[in-house]
C-alpha positions as CSV (number, residue, x, y, z in Angstrom):
1,M,-42.9,30.5,7.0
2,K,-39.6,32.7,6.4
3,T,-37.5,30.4,8.5
4,L,-35.0,27.9,7.7
5,T,-33.9,25.3,11.1
6,L,-30.9,23.7,10.8
7,P,-29.6,21.5,13.4
8,L,-30.8,21.5,17.2
9,V,-27.9,22.2,19.5
10,A,-27.6,20.9,22.6
11,G,-26.6,22.4,25.9
12,F,-23.0,22.1,27.5
13,L,-21.7,22.6,30.7
14,L,-18.0,21.5,32.2
15,T,-17.8,20.9,35.4
16,T,-14.0,20.5,38.3
17,A,-15.1,19.0,42.0
18,V,-14.7,22.4,43.9
19,P,-13.6,21.7,47.5
20,L,-16.2,21.4,50.1
21,A,-14.8,24.9,51.6
22,A,-14.4,26.6,49.0
23,Q,-17.0,29.7,49.3
24,Q,-16.3,31.2,45.3
25,L,-17.5,29.3,42.2
26,T,-16.2,30.7,39.2
27,I,-17.4,30.5,35.9
28,G,-16.5,30.5,32.5
29,L,-19.2,32.2,30.2
30,K,-18.8,31.8,26.4
31,S,-20.6,35.3,26.0
32,E,-21.5,37.9,28.5
33,A,-24.9,39.2,29.2
34,T,-25.1,43.0,27.5
35,S,-27.2,44.4,30.5
36,M,-28.1,43.8,34.0
37,D,-31.8,45.0,33.0
38,P,-34.0,41.9,33.0
39,Q,-36.2,43.1,31.0
40,F,-34.1,44.4,28.0
41,H,-33.0,41.9,25.8
42,Q,-34.5,38.6,25.3
43,L,-31.5,36.5,25.2
44,S,-30.1,33.1,27.4
45,T,-27.2,34.9,28.3
46,N,-28.7,37.5,29.8
47,I,-31.3,35.7,31.2
48,Q,-29.1,33.4,32.9
49,V,-27.1,35.6,34.6
50,S,-30.6,37.9,35.6
51,K,-32.6,34.7,36.5
52,N,-29.5,34.3,40.2
53,I,-30.8,38.2,40.7
54,F,-34.3,38.3,39.9
55,E,-37.4,36.5,40.2
56,A,-41.1,36.2,38.3
57,L,-44.5,34.8,39.2
58,T,-44.1,31.5,38.3
59,T,-41.0,29.7,37.4
60,Q,-39.8,26.0,35.7
61,D,-38.5,22.4,37.0
62,A,-36.0,21.3,34.6
63,V,-38.1,20.7,31.9
64,Q,-39.9,23.5,31.4
65,K,-42.9,22.4,34.0
66,V,-44.3,26.0,35.0
67,T,-44.3,25.9,38.9
68,P,-45.2,28.7,42.1
69,G,-42.2,31.1,41.9
70,L,-42.9,34.3,43.5
71,A,-46.9,33.8,42.6
72,E,-47.5,30.5,45.2
73,S,-51.0,29.9,43.6
74,W,-52.8,31.3,41.1
75,E,-56.1,30.3,39.4
76,A,-58.5,31.3,36.0
77,V,-61.5,33.8,37.1
78,D,-63.3,33.6,33.8
79,D,-61.7,32.7,30.2
80,T,-60.0,36.3,30.7
81,T,-59.5,37.1,34.1
82,W,-56.3,35.2,36.4
83,R,-56.1,35.6,40.3
84,F,-52.4,34.8,41.6
85,K,-52.2,34.7,45.4
86,L,-48.5,36.3,46.1
87,R,-46.0,34.3,49.0
88,E,-45.8,36.3,52.1
89,G,-42.3,37.2,53.3
90,V,-40.4,37.5,50.6
91,K,-37.4,40.1,50.4
92,F,-35.8,42.3,48.1
93,H,-32.1,42.7,48.6
94,N,-32.7,46.4,49.8
95,G,-35.1,45.2,52.6
96,S,-38.2,45.8,50.8
97,D,-41.0,43.8,51.4
98,F,-42.6,41.8,48.6
99,A,-45.9,43.3,47.4
100,A,-48.3,43.4,44.4
101,R,-47.0,46.4,43.9
102,D,-43.8,46.0,43.1
103,V,-45.4,43.4,40.0
104,V,-48.0,46.2,38.5
105,Y,-44.8,48.4,38.9
106,S,-43.1,46.0,36.6
107,F,-45.3,45.0,34.2
108,C,-45.9,48.7,33.4
109,R,-42.0,49.5,32.9
110,V,-41.9,46.6,30.2
111,P,-43.0,48.8,27.1
112,L,-41.4,52.1,28.1
113,V,-37.8,50.0,27.3
114,Q,-36.0,51.6,25.3
115,N,-33.8,50.5,22.5
116,S,-34.7,46.5,23.1
117,P,-33.1,44.4,20.9
118,S,-35.6,41.5,21.5
119,A,-38.0,43.2,24.0
120,Y,-40.3,41.5,26.5
121,T,-43.6,43.5,24.7
122,I,-45.2,39.9,23.4
123,F,-45.9,39.0,27.0
124,T,-47.6,42.3,28.3
125,G,-49.1,43.3,25.6
126,G,-52.2,41.3,25.8
127,F,-52.3,42.7,29.1
128,A,-55.8,44.7,29.5
129,D,-55.2,45.9,33.3
130,V,-53.9,44.8,36.7
131,V,-54.6,45.2,39.5
132,A,-53.2,44.6,43.0
133,E,-56.9,43.6,45.2
134,D,-54.5,44.0,48.6
135,D,-50.7,43.6,48.8
136,H,-50.4,40.2,48.5
137,T,-53.5,39.1,45.6
138,L,-53.3,40.4,42.2
139,L,-55.2,40.1,39.1
140,I,-54.2,39.9,35.6
141,R,-57.3,40.9,32.7
142,T,-56.0,40.1,29.2
143,K,-57.2,41.3,26.2
144,A,-58.3,37.5,24.7
145,T,-58.1,34.3,26.1
146,N,-54.7,33.3,26.6
147,P,-53.8,29.7,28.8
148,L,-50.5,29.8,28.8
149,L,-50.7,33.1,30.7
150,P,-48.8,31.6,33.9
151,T,-46.3,29.8,31.7
152,E,-45.6,33.3,30.0
153,L,-44.7,35.0,33.2
154,W,-41.9,32.9,34.0
155,S,-40.5,35.4,31.7
156,L,-41.4,38.9,33.1
157,A,-38.7,39.9,36.6
158,I,-40.6,41.5,39.2
159,L,-38.2,44.1,40.1
160,S,-38.4,46.3,43.6
161,A,-41.0,49.9,42.6
162,D,-39.1,51.4,45.9
163,A,-35.7,50.9,44.2
164,L,-37.0,52.1,41.2
165,G,-38.6,55.4,42.7
166,A,-42.0,54.8,41.7
167,E,-44.7,56.6,43.4
168,E,-46.8,55.2,46.7
169,T,-49.6,54.0,43.9
170,V,-48.7,52.6,40.7
171,T,-51.8,52.6,38.1
172,F,-51.4,49.6,35.2
173,G,-52.8,51.0,32.1
174,P,-52.5,49.2,28.7
175,D,-49.0,49.4,26.7
176,G,-47.8,51.1,29.3
177,A,-49.8,54.2,30.2
178,C,-49.8,53.6,34.1
179,E,-49.7,55.9,36.6
180,G,-47.5,56.4,39.9
181,M,-44.0,55.4,37.8
182,G,-42.0,57.9,37.9
183,D,-38.9,58.3,36.0
184,V,-38.6,55.3,34.8
185,P,-34.6,54.0,34.7
186,Q,-33.8,52.6,31.4
187,A,-31.2,49.6,31.0
188,P,-27.7,51.2,31.8
189,A,-28.6,52.6,35.3
190,F,-29.0,48.4,35.9
191,N,-25.6,48.1,36.1
192,A,-25.7,49.5,39.2
193,P,-26.6,47.3,42.3
194,E,-28.6,50.0,43.8
195,L,-31.0,49.6,41.2
196,A,-30.4,46.4,39.8
197,V,-32.7,45.0,43.3
198,G,-34.4,41.2,43.5
199,T,-36.0,39.0,45.6
200,G,-33.6,36.2,43.9
201,P,-31.1,34.1,46.1
202,Y,-28.3,36.6,45.1
203,R,-27.6,40.4,44.8
204,L,-25.9,42.0,42.3
205,E,-22.4,43.4,43.7
206,S,-20.7,44.8,40.5
207,Y,-21.0,44.1,36.5
208,T,-17.8,45.6,34.5
209,R,-18.4,44.8,31.0
210,G,-15.9,42.6,28.9
211,A,-14.5,41.9,32.6
212,E,-16.3,40.1,35.5
213,T,-20.3,40.2,36.7
214,V,-20.0,39.1,40.7
215,V,-23.3,38.7,42.1
216,T,-23.0,37.5,46.5
217,R,-25.1,35.2,48.3
218,F,-28.7,36.8,49.6
219,D,-28.7,35.4,52.9
220,D,-32.6,36.7,53.6
221,Y,-33.4,34.7,50.4
222,W,-36.9,33.1,51.0
223,G,-36.3,29.7,49.3
224,G,-33.5,29.2,51.6
225,T,-29.7,29.2,51.7
226,P,-27.5,29.7,48.2
227,A,-24.7,27.5,47.9
228,W,-22.4,29.7,47.2
229,E,-21.2,32.6,49.4
230,R,-19.9,34.5,45.9
231,V,-20.6,33.7,42.0
232,V,-17.8,35.3,39.4
233,M,-18.7,35.3,35.8
234,R,-16.3,36.1,33.7
235,P,-17.0,36.4,29.9
236,I,-14.0,34.5,27.2
237,T,-15.3,34.3,24.1
238,S,-13.0,32.3,22.5
239,D,-12.8,28.8,23.4
240,G,-9.5,27.8,23.7
241,P,-8.5,30.6,26.6
242,R,-12.0,29.4,27.6
243,V,-11.1,25.6,28.3
244,A,-7.2,26.5,28.7
245,A,-8.8,28.3,31.8
246,L,-10.6,25.8,33.1
247,L,-7.4,23.4,32.8
248,A,-5.2,25.2,34.7
249,G,-7.9,26.1,37.2
250,D,-8.4,29.6,36.9
251,V,-12.2,28.6,36.8
252,D,-14.5,26.1,37.8
253,L,-16.8,25.3,35.5
254,I,-17.0,26.3,31.9
255,E,-20.2,26.3,29.0
256,S,-20.1,25.4,25.3
257,P,-16.7,24.0,25.2
258,P,-15.7,23.7,21.8
259,I,-16.4,20.0,20.7
260,Q,-13.1,19.1,19.4
261,D,-11.5,19.3,23.2
262,I,-14.2,17.0,25.4
263,P,-12.1,14.2,24.8
264,R,-9.0,15.8,26.2
265,V,-11.0,17.5,29.4
266,E,-12.9,14.4,29.9
267,Q,-9.2,12.6,30.2
268,A,-7.8,15.7,32.7
269,G,-10.7,14.7,35.1
270,F,-13.5,16.9,34.9
271,T,-16.9,16.1,34.1
272,V,-19.0,16.9,30.9
273,V,-22.7,17.2,31.3
274,D,-24.4,18.0,28.0
275,A,-28.3,17.2,26.8
276,L,-30.5,18.1,23.9
277,S,-31.6,21.7,23.9
278,N,-34.9,23.4,22.6
279,R,-32.5,26.3,21.3
280,V,-32.9,26.0,17.2
281,I,-30.0,27.4,15.1
282,Y,-32.0,28.8,12.0
283,L,-31.8,31.2,9.3
284,H,-33.9,34.3,8.7
285,M,-34.6,35.7,5.5
286,L,-35.2,39.5,4.6
287,Q,-38.5,39.4,3.0
288,Q,-38.7,43.4,1.5
289,E,-38.3,44.4,-2.0
290,E,-35.7,46.3,-1.0
291,A,-32.7,43.8,0.4
292,P,-29.0,44.6,1.1
293,G,-26.0,42.3,0.5
294,I,-27.6,40.2,-2.7
295,G,-25.8,40.6,-5.9
296,G,-26.2,39.3,-9.7
297,V,-30.1,39.8,-9.7
298,E,-32.6,42.4,-9.6
299,G,-34.6,42.6,-6.6
300,N,-34.9,40.1,-3.9
301,P,-34.7,36.7,-5.1
302,L,-35.8,35.6,-1.3
303,L,-39.4,36.4,-1.9
304,D,-40.1,33.4,-4.5
305,P,-40.8,30.3,-2.0
306,R,-39.2,28.6,-4.6
307,V,-36.0,29.8,-3.6
308,R,-36.1,29.4,-0.2
309,E,-37.0,25.6,-0.7
310,A,-34.1,25.2,-2.7
311,I,-31.9,26.8,0.2
312,S,-33.5,24.7,3.2
313,I,-33.1,21.6,0.4
314,S,-29.5,22.7,-0.6
315,I,-28.4,22.1,3.1
316,N,-27.1,18.7,4.7
317,R,-28.0,19.1,8.4
318,E,-27.1,15.7,8.5
319,A,-23.9,16.6,8.0
320,I,-23.4,19.4,10.0
321,T,-25.0,17.8,12.7
322,E,-22.1,14.8,12.6
323,R,-18.9,16.6,11.0
324,I,-18.9,20.5,12.6
325,M,-21.0,19.6,15.8
326,G,-19.5,15.8,16.4
327,G,-22.8,14.2,17.2
328,Y,-23.8,16.7,20.1
329,A,-27.2,18.1,17.6
330,E,-29.8,16.6,15.9
331,A,-31.5,18.0,13.1
332,A,-34.4,20.0,13.4
333,G,-37.6,20.4,11.1
334,E,-39.2,23.3,13.1
335,L,-38.6,25.8,16.0
336,L,-38.7,23.5,19.3
337,P,-37.8,20.1,19.4
338,P,-40.6,17.2,20.0
339,P,-42.5,17.1,22.4
340,M,-42.6,20.1,23.4
341,F,-46.3,21.6,23.3
342,G,-47.4,23.1,20.0
343,T,-45.1,20.8,17.7
344,S,-46.3,18.9,15.1
345,G,-43.7,16.6,14.5
346,R,-42.5,18.1,10.9
347,A,-40.0,16.3,8.9
348,V,-36.9,17.5,8.5
349,D,-36.2,18.6,4.6
350,A,-34.4,16.2,2.3
351,Y,-30.9,16.6,1.4
352,D,-31.7,17.0,-2.6
353,P,-29.1,19.7,-4.2
354,E,-30.2,18.6,-7.7
355,R,-33.9,19.0,-7.3
356,A,-32.9,23.0,-5.1
357,K,-31.0,23.5,-8.7
358,E,-34.2,22.8,-10.4
359,L,-36.3,25.1,-8.4
360,L,-34.1,27.8,-8.6
361,A,-34.3,27.5,-12.9
362,E,-38.0,27.6,-12.1
363,A,-38.1,30.5,-10.5
364,G,-35.3,32.8,-12.8
365,Y,-32.2,31.8,-11.3
366,P,-30.1,29.2,-13.1
367,D,-26.9,31.0,-12.2
368,G,-27.6,31.2,-8.6
369,F,-27.2,34.7,-7.0
370,T,-25.0,36.2,-4.4
371,L,-25.8,36.6,-0.9
372,V,-24.7,37.8,2.5
373,L,-25.1,35.7,5.1
374,G,-24.7,37.1,8.6
375,T,-23.5,35.6,11.6
376,P,-22.5,35.9,15.0
377,N,-18.9,34.5,15.8
378,D,-19.1,34.0,19.6
379,R,-22.7,33.2,20.3
380,Y,-23.3,29.7,19.6
381,I,-21.5,26.2,19.5
382,N,-19.9,26.7,16.3
383,D,-21.9,29.1,15.3
384,E,-19.6,30.6,12.6
385,Q,-18.6,27.3,11.3
386,V,-22.1,26.0,10.5
387,A,-22.6,29.1,8.4
388,Q,-19.5,28.7,6.6
389,A,-20.5,24.8,6.2
390,V,-23.8,26.6,4.8
391,A,-22.3,28.6,2.9
392,Q,-20.4,25.6,1.3
393,M,-23.1,23.7,0.6
394,L,-25.1,26.7,-1.0
395,A,-22.4,26.9,-3.6
396,R,-22.7,24.2,-4.7
397,V,-26.2,24.9,-5.8
398,G,-25.2,28.4,-7.0
399,I,-25.6,30.7,-4.9
400,Q,-22.4,32.2,-3.7
401,I,-22.2,33.4,0.1
402,Q,-20.5,36.1,1.7
403,V,-19.8,34.8,5.2
404,D,-20.2,38.4,7.3
405,A,-19.3,37.0,11.1
406,S,-19.3,39.5,14.1
407,T,-19.2,39.4,17.5
408,A,-22.5,38.7,19.2
409,S,-22.8,42.6,20.2
410,Q,-22.0,43.6,16.7
411,F,-24.1,41.2,15.2
412,F,-27.4,41.6,17.2
413,S,-27.5,45.7,16.3
414,R,-26.7,44.8,12.9
415,R,-29.7,42.3,12.3
416,N,-31.7,44.6,14.2
417,A,-30.7,47.1,11.7
418,L,-32.3,44.9,8.9
419,E,-28.6,44.9,7.4
420,F,-28.6,41.5,6.2
421,P,-30.5,39.3,3.6
422,M,-30.2,36.3,5.6
423,Y,-28.3,36.0,8.7
424,L,-28.0,32.7,11.3
425,A,-29.2,32.9,14.8
426,G,-30.4,30.8,17.6
427,W,-33.3,30.7,19.7
428,G,-34.3,28.8,22.5
429,A,-38.1,28.9,24.1
430,S,-38.2,30.3,27.6
431,S,-41.8,29.4,28.0
432,G,-41.2,26.2,26.4
433,D,-43.9,25.9,23.9
434,M,-44.1,26.8,20.1
435,S,-45.9,30.0,21.1
436,S,-42.4,31.5,22.3
437,P,-40.5,31.5,18.9
438,L,-44.2,32.3,17.0
439,K,-44.8,35.5,18.7
440,S,-41.0,36.5,18.8
441,L,-39.6,35.3,15.0
442,V,-43.0,34.8,12.8
443,A,-45.4,37.1,14.3
444,T,-45.9,40.1,11.8
445,Y,-43.6,42.9,13.4
446,D,-45.3,45.8,15.3
447,A,-44.3,48.2,17.8
448,D,-47.2,49.1,18.6
449,T,-48.6,45.7,20.1
450,G,-45.2,44.3,21.0
451,M,-45.0,41.4,18.8
452,G,-42.7,40.0,16.6
453,P,-40.0,42.2,17.9
454,T,-37.2,39.4,16.8
455,N,-38.7,39.5,13.4
456,A,-35.8,41.0,11.7
457,G,-36.9,39.3,8.3
458,R,-39.7,40.8,8.5
459,Y,-41.8,37.9,7.4
460,S,-46.2,38.7,7.1
461,N,-48.8,36.5,6.6
462,P,-51.9,38.1,6.8
463,E,-53.6,35.5,6.8
């Protein structure tokens, strides 16, 4: 596998006491959602916003165990057929009743979403048929046995077929060949409240790119009364201003505080909540003969497994977790932390720069080469600092790195255009098991099947 795992980072949340009478919660986010379309981009920032507006057939508890959502129960009819009983009495924000037709429409729309940076087709590409047996009974037939289907359905938001202009009858067809869909709205249209209609505890009031996203309480929510009347989410991408906004009382809560500022905010009376997340920060290497951003040699040295191993053992993961992450991270040896389902307990690659030099020499690169390392500078905790540390470590074995840091929106666009020979990114498994990173990051990229949508290194192993 050509994905190099680096430190597994923790998730941070800072909270402050909010008066009980307060009806508005204001949150300072490290980055903002790229769209209000819940089927557009598998990005945690998008998901953390959209999950308040839209729901799925299943949901997850605090440790990612699958639990009932819009489906109150389900059963495996045979090896490739599942029957789901849907909740009755559920309302969409526009007042329409939730029914099986909305689920069929939602699953049909996934492969029709255009220009997705990280598509949801990995979850629907295996569907052979989706049938509404009645208004509250749904049958899903898969092309092959998929015991993880209830878990994966957590990722598929259910949309209002009425709000999006569907016909009275929607009939499923594999890979988007559905009937009755009408004129399918694309992602930009969802930034208006009229189309961003879900069944979640909050409804979209407004989305202003670069300024704020505002959601308001949905009083007819089936799951009980939401805690806040109004929630305002403001992107404050720079660490210093985000902390300053918290200390000044401009926001009630922030995410991803800079590690060096944690003692200061604790001393100011704020509560810091941290927990080890399932997000792994990794390096992905371009596996094509023609690769941009490589100098000093002919061809692409990253195709040689000895070079890839040399890069891995040149990185002192423990030093990164302690010096850059302040101990709020652990070194990772695979794409999910044990004991999550599907992990093997693979050991972290040992730091061995001398052996790395030997491997480079064996591969024909005794003098190393130059390489561009792409990274976002506002997406993950200390993302650019981690990239700079990697660059310094690789320089010691002869690989000279030019760090190309950009905002998350610019980075993801350039990454998907295969502009980087190597890039740093993160992945959190929404399904809570290894199938998520394997299908998205490692599976052979195939636009027709929807597999490998985030495999921007184009790794492919037919075996």
